[in-house]
N, C-alpha and C positions, 0 to 999 in steps of 0.2 A: 903339609898339613899345618896351617897357621893356628896360633894360639888365640883363643877368644876370651874376653873378659867374663868372669862369672856373673850370674844374676846376683845383685846385691841391693836389697830394698828394705825400707822401713827402719824402725828403731824400737828398742826394748830388749826383751830376752833374746839371746842369740839362738838361732835355729839353723841347723845345717841340713841341707837336702842333698841326698846322694842318689845318682841315677843308676839304671840297670846296665847290664853287659851290652856292649855295642851301641848304646844310646849316648846321649850327652845331657848337659844341663837343660837342653831344650824341652825335655819331658816335663819340667816343672814350670814352664812359661805361663801356664794358666793357673797354677796352684800358688806359686810364690806371691803374686800380687794380692791374692785373696787373704793370705796370712798377714802380709805387711799392712794391708788396709785396715786391720783391726786396731792398729796403733799400739800394739803390745809386743810385736816381734820384729827383730832385725833378722832378715832372711838372707841366707847365703847359699847359692847353688853353683858349685864349680863343676867343670868337666874333669873327670879323673884322668890320670896318666894313660896314654895309649889309646884314648878315645878322641873323637872328632872335636878339635878345639882345645884339648887338654895339653898339659906339658909332656914333652917327649920323655919316654921311659929311658932310664939310665942304663938298663941292661937289655939284652935281647929277649929274655923271658920275663913274664909278668905274673905276680901272684897277689893274693889279698894283702899280705904284709907290705909289699911294695906300694900298692895303692893307698894303704893307710898311711905310709910314710909321706906320700905326696899330699894327701889331705891334711896331715898334721902341719906341713909347711904352710898351707893356706891359713890354718888356725893360728899359727904363730905370727904370721904376717898381720892378721887381723887383731892380734892381742887377745884372742879368746883362749883362755886356759881350758874351758869346757863349753859345751853347747848342748842344747836339745838336738838329738840327731834322728833324722828320718831317712831310711834307706829302702829302696825298692830293688828286689832281686840281688844282683851283685852288690848294689849299694847297701842292702841290708847286711850282707856278709861283712863288708868293710865297716859298717856301723858297729857291729859286735866286736870287731878287731879294735876299734877306737875305744869302745867301752872297757876292754881289758887293759888299755893303756891309761885309763883314768881320765879320758877326754869327754865323757858323756854325762850330762845331768839327767837325762831321760832318753829313752830309745823307743822308736817305733819301727818295726820291721814289717814292710808290706811285701808279702810273698818273698821272704828273704831266701837267698841261696846259702849254701854251706851247711845244710842240715844232713850231714853224713859223716861217717868215719873214713879212714884212709882207703879201706878196701870195700866199702859199701857198694852194692850193685847200683843203687840210686845215683851215685856219682858218675858211674860209667854210662848210665842211661842219659843223663843230661848232656854229657860230652858228646855222646852219639847223636843226640838230637841236633846239636849245633853243627856237627860234622856233616850230617845229612842235609843241612841247609847250604852247603858249599855251592851247589849249582845256582841257587838263587842269588847268593852273594856274588858269584862270578858274573852272572848276567847283569846285575846292577852295576858292578864295576865297569863293565864294557859299555853299557848303554847310558849310564848316569840317569838323569831325570826322565829320559825317554822310557825307561823301564816302567814308570808309573802308568803308561798307556798300553802296556801289554795286556792281552786277555787274561783274566784271573789274577792280575797283580795285587789288587786290593784284597782278594780272598786269601792269597798267600801271605800277605803282610799281616792280616788279622789273626792268623793262627797263633803266633807267639806273642801277640800284643793285646788284642781286644776280643770281647765276647762275640761281636758281630762285625761284618764289614762296615756297617754304618758308624762304628766307633772310631773310625779313622777318617778325617777330612782330607780333601785334596791337598791342602797346605801341609797337613801332617805327613802325608805320603812322601812329599818332596823332602821334608826334613828327615824322615826316617831313612830314605835312600841316601841322602847326603851323609848321615851319621854312619850307616853300616858300610859305606864304601870308603870311608876315611877312618878306619878303625883297625890299626895293627894289632890291637889287643885280641882280635878275633883268633889269630893263630898263636900269639904269644901266651895268652892265658890258657887256652885249651890244651896246649902241649904241657904246660906246667901242671895243670890240674890233674893229669893222669897219675901223678905221684903225690900230689899235695893232699893232706888231710883237710877235712872240713872244720867246723867249729867244735872244739873238744872241751871247752871249759865253760859251757853255758850255765852249769849249776852254780858258778861263782859270780854270776851277774848280780850286782848289788844296787841297781838303780831301778826306778819305775820303768817297766818294760811292757810294751803292747805289741802282740803278734797279730797281724792282720792278714788273713788269707782271702783269696779271690775265688769265687765259686767256679768260674769258667776258665781258670788258669790251665792252659794246656802245656805249659813249660815245666812248672813245678806244682803239679796238681796235689790238692789235699785229698786224703790224708797221707799219701805215700811220702811226700816231701816235707810234711810238717811234723810227722811223728817224732823225729829226732829232737825238734825244738820243744814239743809238748812234753816229752819224756824228761829232758834234762834241764829246762829252764825252771827257776824257782816257782813254787805253787802260787805265789802272788802275781805272777805274770798274767796280764789281761789278754784275752783271746776273743777275736770276733771273725766272722766270715761275711764278706761283702757279696751279696747276691748279684748275679747278672753282669759281672765285670771280669775282664781277662787279666793277663799277667801284668800289664802295665796300665793300670786303671786311670792314670792321670790324663790320658788322651780322651777317654770316653766319659769320664765322670769327674771333672776337675772340682766342681762345687762339692760333690760328695766327699772326695778325698780331702779337700781343704777343711771341711767341717769335722771329719774324723780326727785329723791332726789337731785342729784348733781346740776341740773339746778336751782331748787328752792333755794338751799343753796347759789349757786354762786350769785344769785340775791340779797340775803340778805347781803353778805359780799363784793360784788363788783366783777366784771369780772376779771378773772385771767390776769396777765400782758402778753402782746404779746411777743412771743419768738423773739429774735433778729435774723435776717437773716445774716449769715456769708458770 
């Protein structure tokens, strides 16, 4: 598994984009340029350790703290003490870990993972869902890109990703297969998660925070997997539900996701100056 360069675009306020479990920086390929093109944001989207194109994990098992260590090395290399952090699913969990370390200026969690205690049934439910996906993962490992041509392949891929099969393009299918078949984190993180607690210090979150849930999320459906966040995050936390999108909405609605992020970030740094009328 070769390492790939992160997406790095634009200039201005630093924005860090963190991808979901088993995916890569590729999920932000259509969102990052839209943010950078505003001229207000320097956007950085790395692939996390143990994922396709990311740095090799230094130990056999993987957890959210180890992923946060890896992302912090990127931030240090960039010279970013802090950044506005946007994370989807596992990326949201890592975003909250980075907030606890003082590395976040603001935080957007899009369908974030980690909303459970050590022994919460919800945690075992999500682990079970990914374990049940093992036959699909093994099929993709054996067949590679040819797996995209199997009957029902697109429907199977849409279940954990998008609201409908139309939410995934042919190019997306090939990228997704490439990501999931080059992801040692699949077993490294699932094994560790059996004993690992979720996010336990949410009430201490001290930065502007935005919790975004997805109506058609079949991986971490609302309200079962968002109740922990809504109970423990500070009252000032913003909350919204995006209708008609699945767990990884950047594939099916990049314009909409970029706008959600941009609006929140613009509020944090101030509205853009009005253009002079000639």
